[in-house]
N, C-alpha and C positions, 0 to 999 in steps of 0.2 A: 515418423515416430521412432523412438529409440528406447530399448530396454536396458536400464542401467542397474547394476548391482552395486550399491553405494555403501561404503563403510561410514558410519556415523560414530566418531569416537571409538572406532574398532568394532562396532556392532553393525553388521550388514543388514541393509534393507533394500528390497527391489522395487523399482518404480518404472512405470511406463511413461516416458517423457514425450510430450507433444510439442511441436514446433521447436525442436532442438536447434540451437543457433550458436555455433562456436563452442560446442561442448567437446571435451576430450573423450576418447573411447573409455577411459577409466577416470572416475571421479571419487576422491576421498574427502570427506568433510569432518570438521572438528569444531569444538567450542573454543572461544578465546575470551579474553577480558572485554573485547569490543562487542562480541555477540551477547555477552552477559549484560552489557549496558543496554543493548537494544531490547532484551527481554524484560528489563526492569521497568520499561514504559509501555509494555503491551502483553498480550496473552499468548503470542506465538513463540516458537523456538527458532533460534538462528544458528547457522553454522557457516564456516568459510572453508574454501578449498585450500589445499596445501600451498598453492602459489599465491593465495590471498586475492585472486582476481574474481572469484565467483562467491556470491553470498546466497545462501539457501534459507528460505523462510518455510518453516514447517508448521502446519496448523493441526493440532490433535483433534480427535473426535469430540463432539460436544457432549455426547451421552456415553455413560459407562456400560459396556456390553453386559456385565453381570447385574448391575443395579437396574438398568432400564433396557432390557434386551429388545423389546418391540420397537421402541423409539430409535435405538441404535441401528436396528436392521433397516427400518424405513428411511430414516433421515441420513445417518452417517454412511451406511454401506450402499443401499440401493440408490438413493437420490443423489448423494454427493459423488460417489465413486462410479457406479455403473451408468447413471444417467447424466454424468458430466457436469454436475452442479457444485463442484468442489470450490473451496475458497481460492485455490491457486488459479483455476481457470477463470473465475470471475475477475480476479485482480489482474491477471494477464490481459484480459479484454479491456479492462478499464485503463490500464497503462497504454494500450494501443490508442484508445480514445484521446487520452491526454496528449500523446505525441502527434496525432493528426490535428489536434487543436492548436499545436504550436508550442506546447509546454515541454520543458525539459524533464526527462526521466532517465534513470539508469537504463542501460541496455538490458533487454530481456534475453535470457538464454533458454527459455522454455518453461513449461509447467508440467507437473507430473502427478500421477495418482498411484497408490498402492492398492492392488486388488486382494492383497493378503488380509483376511479378517483378523489375523493375530497382530497386525501392525496398527496401533492406535493413531499413528501419524500418517493419515491417508493423503494429505494434501501437501504438495511440494512446489514451491516457486523458486526458480533459479534466475538470478539477475547479477548484473555487474556490481562488484564490491567497490564502492567509492571510498577508498582508503583515507583520503584526506578531508572528506566532507564531515560536517558536524550536524547534529540534530537541530532543527529550527528552534525548538523550545529553549535549548541551552544557549543558543546565540541570542535569542530575544531577551532572555534574562540579563545578559551581560551588557546590553545596549543602554545608552542614555535615552531620555525621552525623545529628542529629535530623531535618534537612530531608530527607535521603535516605530515612530510614525512613518519614517521612510520605508521600513520593513513592511508595514501594513499596506503602504501604497503599492509596492511591488507585488505583494500577495493579491491585492484586489485587482490589479491589472491582469494577472493570470486567471483569476476567478471570472472576470468579465470576458476574457478571451475564450475560456471554456464555455461560458454561457452563450456566446455568439455562435459556437459550434453546436449548440443545442443540448448542453449537459450542465448539471450542477453537482458539486461534490457533496457526498452524504456525511462525511466525517471530517469537517474542516477544522483542523487544529495544527499548531506549529510543529508538533513532532511527526506529522505526516509529510514534513519537508526536510530536506537536507540543504545545507549551504556549502557550496564548494569553496576552494581556496581563493577564488576571485569574488566571493559573495553572491554568486549566482544561485538561484533557487532550483532545486531538483525535487520533483514530486515523487513520493514513494507511498506505499501502503494505500493504493488507489481504491476509492469507492465512489463511483459516479452513477448517476441515473439521469434519464432524459428529462429535460424541462417540459412542463405542460405545453400542450399544443396551443392553447388559448393564450393570446398575448396578455390578457388581464390577469392570468394566473402565474405568469412567469416571474414578475418582480416579487410577489409574496413567497414564491419558492426559494428565490435567492436570499430574501430576508431571513427565512427560517434556517438557512445554512449557517448564519452568523449567530453564535451563541455566546453568552457571557462566560461560561466556564471554559470553553475551548479557546476563546480569544483572550482569556485572563483578565476579565473585568469589564464592567459596563462601559467604561470610558473608551476602551479599545473596540468593543462591539459597535458602539455608536459611531466612532470614527470610521470604522470599516464600512458601515452602512452608508455614511455620507460619501465616502470615496467611491463606493460601488455604484451608488445612485448617479453620480456624475459620469461614470464610465459606461453605464448601461443605458442605451438609448430608449428602451421601452419603459424605464422606471418613471 
């Protein structure tokens, strides 16, 4: 573990960082146009280090301490911070699952929590900043139809690989992926859960992970289901 006093745009916040990996003794984070673009497609806050090598994902408390003090105390402070159920810890563990399954992810530099009740941003995930990578949704929109189908095929191969490791993604959409400069898929914003133990329940669980809205239309959802059925032996 490592205790870091981190400036965020010159405002300091202290975090206890677990599994620190390749972190400097001092870390300063700031907002950029890149992090603002990340924030436009999600509810988290993002910052980058001064050398642009580390990306920080910060998740604020769900409840307002003044408006819902009891819920904030039980859920945001006791459960998420003191009992270790923070978003950053869950995402860190999910990223480890993805890597063990053979999927590519950015390098993790650790996850942290703030025990200061005055800090609304209690959850901190530190990962490699993929400076040349682009959001999957942005890339998907620019592709022609054959390119989109090829993209879906690569996505489904990774989904099947994760399923063979015993897990299913809970939030499967293109902006949970990055595409590197070579077109390789990098998985980010990880949310996984175990597949059901019964073989008969596994394929339905995989089907439910494919949704019309997140895959941008019934045509692509149906195509993804067909591809995944061919790749998943129990289907």
